[in-house]
C-alpha positions in Angstrom: 39.9 -178.1 -6.1 39.1 -176.0 -9.2 35.3 -175.7 -9.8 34.6 -177.9 -12.9 31.5 -175.8 -13.7 33.5 -172.5 -13.8 34.5 -172.6 -17.5 30.9 -172.9 -18.7 29.7 -170.2 -16.3 32.5 -167.8 -17.3 31.8 -168.4 -21.0 28.1 -167.7 -20.5 28.8 -164.6 -18.5 31.0 -163.3 -21.3 28.3 -164.0 -23.9 25.4 -162.5 -21.8 27.3 -159.3 -21.4 28.8 -159.2 -24.9 32.3 -158.7 -23.4 34.8 -158.0 -26.1 38.0 -158.2 -24.0 38.3 -160.4 -21.0 41.0 -160.3 -18.4 41.0 -163.4 -16.2 42.8 -163.2 -12.9 43.6 -166.1 -10.7 44.9 -166.9 -7.2 48.3 -168.7 -6.9 47.5 -172.4 -7.1 50.8 -173.9 -6.0 48.7 -176.5 -4.3 47.9 -178.0 -7.7 50.4 -180.2 -9.5 50.2 -178.0 -12.6 49.9 -174.7 -10.9 46.4 -174.4 -12.2 47.4 -174.5 -15.9 44.7 -177.0 -16.9 41.9 -175.1 -15.3 43.1 -171.9 -17.0 43.1 -173.7 -20.3 39.6 -175.0 -19.8 38.2 -171.6 -18.9 39.8 -169.9 -21.8 38.8 -172.5 -24.3 35.2 -172.5 -23.1 35.1 -168.7 -23.4 36.6 -168.9 -26.9 34.2 -171.6 -28.1 31.1 -169.6 -27.0 32.6 -166.2 -27.8 35.0 -166.6 -30.8 35.5 -162.8 -31.2 36.3 -162.1 -27.5 39.9 -161.4 -26.8 41.3 -163.1 -23.7 44.1 -162.1 -21.4 44.8 -164.4 -18.5 46.8 -162.8 -15.7 48.6 -165.9 -14.4 50.7 -166.8 -11.4 54.3 -167.9 -11.9 52.9 -171.5 -11.7 55.3 -172.1 -8.8 58.1 -172.3 -11.4 56.5 -175.3 -13.1 57.0 -173.9 -16.6 56.5 -177.3 -18.2 52.8 -176.6 -17.8 53.0 -173.1 -19.5 52.4 -174.5 -23.0 49.0 -175.7 -22.0 48.0 -172.1 -21.2 49.5 -170.8 -24.4 47.6 -173.4 -26.5 44.3 -172.1 -25.1 44.1 -169.4 -27.7 44.6 -166.4 -25.4 45.7 -163.2 -27.2 47.8 -161.9 -24.3 49.6 -163.7 -21.5 50.1 -161.4 -18.5 52.1 -161.9 -15.3 52.7 -159.0 -13.0 56.2 -158.5 -11.7 54.6 -156.2 -9.1 57.6 -154.3 -7.8 61.4 -153.8 -8.0 63.7 -156.6 -6.8 64.8 -154.8 -3.6 61.2 -154.7 -2.4 60.4 -158.4 -3.0 61.3 -159.6 0.5 58.9 -157.1 2.1 56.2 -156.9 -0.6 56.2 -160.2 -2.5 57.3 -162.8 0.1 57.2 -166.2 -1.5 57.5 -164.8 -5.0 60.8 -164.6 -6.9 61.7 -161.7 -9.2 63.9 -163.9 -11.5 61.2 -166.6 -11.8 58.7 -164.0 -12.9 61.1 -162.7 -15.5 61.8 -166.3 -16.6 58.1 -167.0 -17.0 57.7 -164.1 -19.4 60.8 -165.1 -21.3 59.5 -168.7 -21.5 56.2 -167.5 -23.1 58.2 -165.7 -25.8 60.4 -168.8 -26.3 57.4 -171.0 -26.8 55.4 -168.6 -29.0 57.4 -165.5 -29.9 54.3 -163.8 -31.6 52.2 -164.0 -28.4 51.8 -160.6 -26.6 53.2 -160.6 -23.1 52.2 -158.1 -20.4 53.4 -157.2 -16.9 52.5 -154.7 -14.3 54.2 -152.8 -11.5 52.8 -151.0 -8.4 54.3 -147.6 -7.8 54.5 -146.0 -4.4 56.1 -148.8 -2.4 59.4 -146.9 -2.0 61.1 -147.8 -5.3 63.6 -145.4 -6.8 63.6 -144.1 -10.3 66.8 -146.0 -11.0 65.2 -149.2 -9.7 62.2 -148.6 -12.0 64.4 -148.0 -15.0 66.3 -151.3 -14.2 63.1 -153.2 -13.9 61.8 -151.7 -17.2 65.0 -152.9 -18.8 64.7 -156.3 -17.3 61.2 -156.7 -18.7 62.2 -155.5 -22.1 65.2 -157.9 -22.1 62.8 -160.9 -21.7 60.6 -159.6 -24.5 57.7 -158.2 -22.5 55.5 -156.2 -24.9 53.2 -154.3 -22.6 53.7 -152.8 -19.2 51.1 -151.2 -16.8 52.0 -149.0 -13.9 49.5 -148.6 -11.1 49.5 -146.3 -8.1 49.7 -148.5 -4.9 47.1 -147.7 -2.3 47.3 -149.7 0.9 43.9 -151.4 1.5 44.2 -151.0 5.3 46.6 -149.9 8.0 47.7 -153.5 8.3 49.0 -153.7 4.8 52.3 -152.5 3.4 52.3 -148.7 3.7 52.4 -146.2 0.8 56.0 -144.8 0.9 56.1 -142.2 -1.9 55.6 -141.7 -5.6 58.3 -141.0 -8.1 57.4 -137.7 -9.9 58.3 -139.3 -13.2 59.9 -142.4 -14.5 61.7 -142.5 -17.8 62.1 -145.5 -20.0 65.2 -145.6 -22.2 
């Protein structure tokens, strides 16, 4: 179960280090009825109470598709809601087994539906074998659901047992 002392510890950590912008990451909590939304809410609100000037960006899972719990995260006061799409649709079966490309897009769209002014962010790993055309299509898909910010990161396989680096596009254009 989530650690009930974590919200206070995270808030104190932020205060002690005078952190101005906090990115919170989380494991997938499909084992929890709400996908972990209540715990995320508690951590963010604790951080905001003790550090009112700290900006907070939770990098959330897709909540197992339980979008009815998304408003709880949104009411936490976070300035950005991030959910990484990670890769292009054709690579999902190999790279993101258990995840669903459309569900990830729908989560980002749902954030905008609930609170249009909230900044949404996603990220992609580059180097898994995606093509430039696939990247462009993914960029367009993210823009179509109102995603405001996108990060692109170079994929590096953590070990020989992980998905291998395939190649890197020399450049990717966003129309």
